[in-house]
N, C-alpha and C positions, 0 to 999 in steps of 0.2 A: 546140469552144472549151473550154479548161480552166477549171473553176470556181476562183475565188480568194476568199479570205476578206477582208472589209473590214478596214480598220485598226482601228476600234473593236472589232471582233470579235476581232482578234488580241490587242489589249491585254487584253480581258476574259479570253481564254483563258490568257494569261500570268499574269494576276492570280490566276485560279483555281488554276493549277498551283503558284504561289508559296505561296498560303495553304494549299493542301492539304499541300504539303511541310512548311510550318511547323507545321501541326496534327499531322502525323504525327510530326515531331520532338518535339513536346511530349508526345505519347502515349508515346514510347519513351524519353524522356530523363528529365525531372524535372517535378514538378508546379508549377503556378502557385500561389504563396503569396499571402497578403495583402500589400498594397503595402509594409508596414513590415518584412517579413521579409527579411533579408540573405541572400546566397548560403549554400548548405549547407556545413557543415564536415565534416571527415573523422570526427569523433567523435560525430556526431549520433545514431548508433544502432549496435547491435551488428553483428557480421559473422559469416558462417557459418564454422564450424570446418572446417579441412582437415588431415587427419592427415599428418604429415611422412613422407617416404620414408626419412629417416635412421634406420637401426636402432640407432644409438648413443644416441638420445634417446627416452626414454619420454614420449610426448605426453599420456598420460592417467594422471597419477600418483595421483589420488584413487581408491582401490579400494572403500572402503566407508564408509558413514555409519550410525552406530547412535545411536538416541535412547532414553534411559531417563527416564521421567517418573514422579514420585511425587507424587500429589495427596493432600493432607491438608486436608480441609475446603475452604477457598477459596484455598489457597496451593499452587502447583505448583513443585516442585524438579525442574529439568531438567538432564541431563547429555548433551551431544552429543559423540560420539567420531568423529573423522575419521581414517581410516587411509590414509596415503600410502605408496606403494611405487614404487621406481625399478627398472623392469625393463629399462632400457637399460644402456649401458656407460659413460656419462658422468655426472658429478655434475650435479644439477639443482636449481633453485629453483622450487618450485611456488607458483603464485598462484591463489587461488580466491575469487571473489566469491560470497557466499551470503546468503540472507535470514534474518531473525530476527523474533521477535514484537515488535510496536511497544511492548508493555508490559514487556518483559524487563529485569530488573536484572542485567546480565552482571557477575559478581563473581569469576570465577576461571578460570584457564587452566593446564593441566599439559601437559607434553610427555614421552612415554615413548619412550625410545630404547634398544632392547635391554633390559638390566637396570637402566637408569638412569632416575630420575624427575627432571625439571627443572620446578620451580615458577616460573611467570611472576610478574613484578612489574608493578605499575601505574606508568606514567610519563607525564609530559607528552608530548603526541603527537609533537612535533618531536624531542624528546630520545630517545624510543623509536625513531623512525625512524633517527636518527644511530647509536644503539647497535646496531641491527639491521644496518645497512649495514657498520659496523665489524666485527661478528662474521662477516658473510658474507665480507668480504675476507680475514679471518684464517683462513678455512677451518673455522670452527666451525658446527655445526648450531644453528640459531636459528629461533624462531617469533615472528611479529609479528601481533597481532590489532588491527585498526583498525575504527572505525565511520565509514562515509560518510554514512549517514542512520540514524535510529533503527531502521529495519528492514532496512538493507543493511550487511553487514560484509565485510571482506576478511581472509583468512588468507594470510600469506606464510611459507613454510618453506624456509630456505636450506640448502644443502649436504646434500641427500639423496643419499647415495652409492649406487652400483649395488648392488642386493640389499637395501637398507635398508627396514625397515618402521618408519615413524614414526607414532605414535598421538598425536593432539592432542585433549585433553579440555577442552571448554568447558562452564562451569557458569553457570546463571542461575536466578532465581526470578521468579515472575509471580503477580499477584493475579487470581483468576478471579471476576469480578463476575457474579452470576446475573442473569438477565433473564427476566421473566414466569415465574418458577419453574423455569427451565432453566439448567443450567451448561454451559459450552462451553470446550474446550481446542483451540487452533489451533496447528499447527506448519507454517509455510511451508517449502516444500522447494526453490523455484526463484525466482530474481529474474527477473521478466518483462522483456522488452526495452523500453528506454526511448527515446522520441523526445526528443532533446536540443535544446530550443529555444535559439537564441542569446540569448534573454532570461534564461536560467537562470544562477544563480551556479555551477551545476555544468557549464557549457558546456565547460570545459576538463578536466573530471574524466576520468581514464583509465578508471576502473571502468565507465563507461557503455558503452564499446566492448568489452564482454565477448564472447568467442567463443560462438557458439550453434550447437547441432546442428540439422541439417535436420529438417523435420517428420517425415520418414520414418525418422529415426535414433532408435533406442531409447536411453534413458539408459544409459550404460556403467558406472555405479557401482552396487554393491549398496546397498540401503537397508533398515534394520530399525527397527521402532518397537514399544516396549512401554510400557504405561501401567498403573500400580497406583493404584487408587482406594480411599481410606479416607474414609468419610463418617460424620457423627454420626447420621444416620437411614438407614433402609433405602433401597437403590437401586431405584427403580421401573422405570427404562428406560435402556438404553445403546444408542446407535446412531451410525453414521457415514454421512453422505450422500455422502462422497467416496471412501471406500475399503471394501473387503471386510475384515471383522475377525472374529477369534475372541474370544469372551468367556467367562471362567470366573468365576463368582460364589461367594462363600462361603455357608455354610448360613444365616447370619444376615443376608445381603444388605447388609452394611455394608462389605464388601471385594470388589473385583473386579479381575481382571487382563485386560488387553486387548492383543492383538497383531495384526499384519497377517496376513490369511489367506494361506496358501501357494498359490502358483500363480495369483495374481490379476493378474499382469502388472506393468508398471512402476508404482511407487508414488511416485517422487520427481519427477514432472512436474506436480504440483498441490498445493495446500494440503491437509494432513491435518486434518480437523475431526472432533472427537469431542463428542457431546452426551449429557447424561444428566439425569434427573430424580430427585428424592428422593420418598419416600413422603409423601403429604400435599401440600397446595397452597402452604404457606408456604416462603419461602426461609430459609436459615440467617442470622439476624440476631443481632447480639451484639457483644461487646467482646473484643478480644485485646490482651494486654500483653506487653511484653518488658522485663525489668529488666537493664540493661547490666552486664557483668562487670568493666569497667574502662575508663578513659578514656585516650586517647592525646594529649590536648591540655592536660593539666594541670588540667582543670576537673572531673575525676571522671567516673564512668560516665554514659552517656546512656540514658534509658529511653524506650520508644516505645509508642504505642497506635494501635489501629485500631478505629474504630466503624463498624459496618455496620447500618443501620436500614432495615427493610422499609417502603416507602411504602404509602399506602392504595391500594385498587383504583381503576382508572379508572372514572370516572362520566361518562356523556354529559352535556355541558352543555345546559341547556334552551334557551339562545339563543346561537347561534354567529354572530359577525360575518362578513360576506362577506370573502373573501380573494382576493388576486391571486396566481396561480402562474405562474412562468416555469420551464419545463423545459429544461435545458441538456444537449443530447444529443450525445455523442461519436460521430461516424460515420467515424473515421479508419481506416487500414488494419488496425491491431491489433484493431479491433472487428469485422472481417469474419467472417462465419459465426456460430458459436454465441453470442458475446457480443452482437452486434447483434440477432440473432434473438430472444434472450432479452429484450433491452432493449425490443423492439417489443411483446412480450407484457406486459412490466411497464407500459409506457406506456398500453397499452389499459386496464389496470386503474386506473392512477393518474388518467389524464385522464378515463376513462369514469366514475370515481367522484366527479367534481366535482359540486357542487350548482349548480342554475340561477342562484343568486345570486352564484356565484364568477365570476371572469374568469381567462383564461389566455392564454399564448403559448408558443411553442416555438422555441428557437434551436438550430439544427443547426450543429455546428462540426467542422472538421478543420484543413486549412491556412488556410482562410478560414471565414467564418461567415455565416449568413443567418437572419433571422426569418421565420416562416411568415406572420405578419401584421404590418402596419405598427405596430399597437398591440394591446394585450390585447383579447380579444373575450369576450363572455359565453359561459359554458359550456353553450350550447344543444346539443341533439342534432346539429343540422346542422353547427355549428362543430366539435364533437368529431369527427364522422365525417370531415369534410374534413381535419382535422389528422392523424388516424390514417392516412387514405388516402395522404397525402403522405409520411409517415414510412415506410410500408411499402415505398415504391419505392426506398429507399436500401439499398445493399449494403455500404458501407464502403470507404474508400480515402483515401490521402493522409496527411499529417502531423497532429500533435495540438497545435494552438495554443490552449491553455486560457486563457491570460491575456487575449488580445484578446477572447475570447468572454465572459469574466466582466466585463471593462470595458464591453462593449456592453450587457450586462444592467443594470449599475448606472447606465448613462446613460439608460435608459428611464424616462420620466416616469410618475408615478403620483399618484392623488388622495391628499391628506393624511390622509383618514379611512379609508384602506384599508391593511391590513397585507399585506405581500408575503412570499411564501415562494419561495426559489430551490431547485430540485431538480436536482442535477448527476448525470448518468448517464454513467459511464465505467469503463474498466478501470484508469485511473490511470497508464498507462505514459508518464509525463512526468518531467522533472527540475526542474520549477518549483514544487516544493512550498512552499518558503519564500516565494516571490513571491506564490503563490496565497493562503497563510494571511494575509499582510500585507494583501493587497487585500480579503479578506473581512472582516477585523477593522475596517479603516478605513471600511467601508461597512455596519457592523452596524446603524446607525440606519435604513438603507434596506430591509433584508431580512434574514431569518434563512435559514440554508442547511442543507439535508439532502443527504446524499451517498449515492448507490447505486453500489456497486462490483460489476461483473458480470464473472465469469470464474473460471477454475480457480485462478488465482494472482494476484489483484489487488494493486495497490499500497495496502495497508491504511494505511500512513503518510499518504498523501494523503487517503484517504476519512475517516479518523478526525480528521485535522487540520482539514479543511474543516468538518466538523460541529462540532468543538470551537470553532473560530474563529467560526462562524456561529450558535452556541448552538442547534444542531440535533442530529441523531443520524445515525450511519453505519449503512448497511444493506449486507450482503455477500451476494450471490447467486451460488452456485457451480453451481447446477443450475436448469434452466428450471422445474421443478416448484415451486421456492421462490418464484417471482415473485408468484403470487396471495397467498400468506401474508404476504410482506413488504409488498406494497401495502396489505393490510388493516391491518397494524401501523402503517404510516405514517399512514393515515387516523385511527386511534385517537389517535395522538400529536398530530397537528396540530389536531384538533377540540377536545381538552380536556387541557391540562396537568394532571397529577395533583396537583402540589404547587408552589406559588409562594411567594415571599418566605421562602425556607428559611433558617433560622438554627440554629447549634449553640451551646449554652451549657454551662458546666461548673460543677458545684457540689461543693465540697470537694476537688477535684483541681486541683493547680497545673499548668497546661499552658502550652506555648509552642511556637513554630514550627509552628503548625497549618496544614495543607494540606487543601483549597484555602482561600485567604484569604477568598473569597466563594463561597458555595454557589449553583450554578445551579438553575433550575427543574427539577423532576423530570418527565420524560416517560416514559410507559409504566410498567411494573412493574420498574423498575431501582432498586436501593436507594440510599440516601444514604450516601456514603463520606466519612469524615473521618479524616485522619492527624494525628499530632502527637507531641510529646515531653512527658514529665511529670517532676516532681520530688517528693521527699518520699514520703509513704505512698501506697499504692495503695488509695484509698478515695474515695467520693463518687459522683457520677453524671454522665452525659452526657445532655443533653436536646436533642432535635431538634424544632423547631417550624416551622410553615408554614401556608399557607392552601390547603385542599383544595377540591374541587368542592362538597362538602357542608358546608363551614365550617372553622373552625380545626382544625389537626392538631397533636398533641403525642405524642411517644413518649420514654420514659425508660429508660436502661440503668444499672443499679446496679453499682457496683464494690465488691467486698468481698473477704474472705479466700479465697473460693472461686474467684475469677477467676484463671485460669492466667496465668503470667507468663513462659512459655518460648517464645514465638513469635519466635525469633531472626531470621526472615526479614524482620520489620518494619523492622529497621535499614536493609537494602538497599532495601526497597520505599518507605520514606519518602524516602530520598535520591533514588531514581529519580523519584519524583513531583515533588520540589522541582526537580530538574534539568530535567524536562519543562516545568515552569511558567516557569523562567528562560529556557529555549530559546524558548518561545512569546513571551515578552516581548522577547527579543532579535530575533526575526523581525519583530515589530511595529515596533521602534525602528530596525532596520537596523544594519548593521555588526556589530562583535563587542564591544560595550560590556560585556557580561556574561561575557566569556570567562574572566576571572580567577576570578569566583565559581563558575562551572561547573567550571573546572579544579580548584579547591580542593575542591569536593564530590567530584569523581571520585577525586582522590588520597586524600582522607580516608576515604572509604567503599569504596575499591578497586572502583570502577565504571568500566566502559567508557563514554565519552562522545565527543562530537564533538571534544573537546580532550584526551582522555587515551586511552592505548592500553596493551595488555598486551604485554610483551616477555619472552621466555624464551631464555636463551643457555646452551649447553653449554660447560663449561670446557675440554673437550678439543678440540684442533685435529685434526680428522678428515680434512680435505681439504688435502693439502700444495700443491695447485695449483688454488686456487679460480678463477683467471682462465680455466681451461679449461672451466668449467661453463657451463650455459646456463639460461635462464628459460623456464618453460612455463606458459601460461594454461589453467587447467582449464575446459573448455567447459560451458555450461549446456544442459540440454534445453529445447526450446521448450515453454512451458506448454501443457498439454492443452487443445485446443479453440481455440488461438490460431493464426491464419493466418501464413504466412511474409510476408504483406504488412506485418506489424508490423516487419519488418527492411528495409522497402523503401527506407530512406534510408541504408543502411550499405554494407557490402562483401559481395560474394558470390564465393567462390572466387577471391579476389584482385582482383576488379573491382567497379565500382559496380553496385549492384542497381537496375534501373529501379523507380521509385516510381509507384504508382498515382495518376493525376491526380485532382484534386478532382472531385466530381460536377458542380460548376458549370462547370469547365473542359471536361469532356466535352460537356456540353450546349451550351456556347457554340461549340465547334469544329464540332459536328454541325450546328447551325443555320446557321453561316456557310457551311459547305461545301454544304449543301442549297440555300441561296439562290443561291450562285454557280453551282451546277449548273443551277438553273432559269433564271437569266439567260443562261447559255451556250446552253441549248436555244432560248430565245426569239431570241437573236442569230443562231443558225444558221438558224432558220426565216425570219428577216428576210432573210438573205443569199440563201437559196434562192429567195424570192419575187422579189428583185431580179434574180437570174440568169434566172429564168423569164421575167420581163418583158422 
């Protein structure tokens, strides 16, 4: 007699097959997002670059990037030269998205074409775009420099003819603020891939979908870097944790030249970071002035000043109130590998260093999020070990929904007498910077925010902006060995602010347009920075006062005939700081209410902003048939140490790239399939017993 399966058994078997198929489809198709996430868009992340088989088109027009840095005291003057060459047989337009310093005041652009020099002009952004498109259609060689974010720019160069070498020179200045007696210059070389959330104002931005090289593909452009250091005191130490360098110092140790070491491999797939210390323990504090040479507004010349005052040393507070810490940890696909491994080391130090009187919780987020505990728990050894054990099990996967994670944190209740600190750990590969800054500022009464960026080329705009909005401090970790040092620095900061109730007053010097309008508390050994303008004679004093751990603090800087007045970079640096302040305010208020003021500052001081661009147009019509040309997007290398899972929501070789499911999705599918398999075995045994009977 043939054995037959009972009807319930058949239905159970069909259900198992259906759920298994659905689970498999989820694994190979797309991840489950939080309920509020709409379907994925085509521009949600970058796509892999595929070289064209058309020999008439040069798909890799950027041949070389050269960076020339001159540091004088605390000001860096930087010239970036990008050389484009068309080695195909058709005219092309090259489009290149590239990173920049978050503190850069971009003030100049030149284009060198054969023996001609074309100097760019600053224009309102839309007008610059119109002028560029018109020049392109007329067959003129033109260059357009635009700012997408304070640290993301785009260069468009139109009508590059076959055989052309076009050199584009970008100039900017940057203030180097010393910290704990150390100075640092950072030059980002690559824009990391971004997860483009539908919640972002950048959701339709084309720059986000930049082409990216495969992890196995070496950067195809040459990269050169040289730095000249001139300091008022002897240079004690120069080092780079990111690149192999060659250093030549002068006999008096007040001048040094730094260059990338030969044969050290690709250099433009990660941030270049240079650190140095001066002889002695004190930072260079003092006053810099610039007397303007003429005014362009009918009101006469503008004079600028910069005061940099060294704060007192950190002193451990005798009584530290208990605090509640919530660690917000990114476990998305871009964190897979080195970034998440480093984050685990960091968290072991951060959480392991909490005092028994503190409480803490951990929120893990990718496309969805989860708290490790329903509410904050005491920082006992058992609770700490349990949290760390859970974190160690994650390997990274899925998208990066930062906003829902932050909203959940701010919804967590806390006792009124307990101060809360939120610590965000991520690589920052998102496009919701503005939305995140606004959310943090609106909830400043609930918690302050510290941001840890981990990776070889993190989104510093996000990390610095989160910390600024949350009255905290950003930390950047490019190497695992830096994790213990940065964790210790964090502990020193949160346990005892160095200076509170900080105020700047001026005696005998008529000042106006002072930045910042309100000075924040000083954390760690970072100096107090005050920008502004002055009228009349250069005499008087600047007084910085505040409350230190050991009592009142006061430091005075005297202005007299010996004070130099030739720091011309202060003009651009003041304007850049004012623009950043207005941009922060605009993000808080929403919309573009401050667009006109920011635009006016950009035009007046010839600065690149979100509303102004640089445009350079050759007067000669060089391409008689511009319609026959084509556009080429210059690909970016994948940042060193970043997994291809960071591109899991974009395109690969012309097709959708499967995205890694969230850890919660994998777990749910596995549990469901295991239970169904167990029920199926039980049903089969039941059928066998019936047949035997």
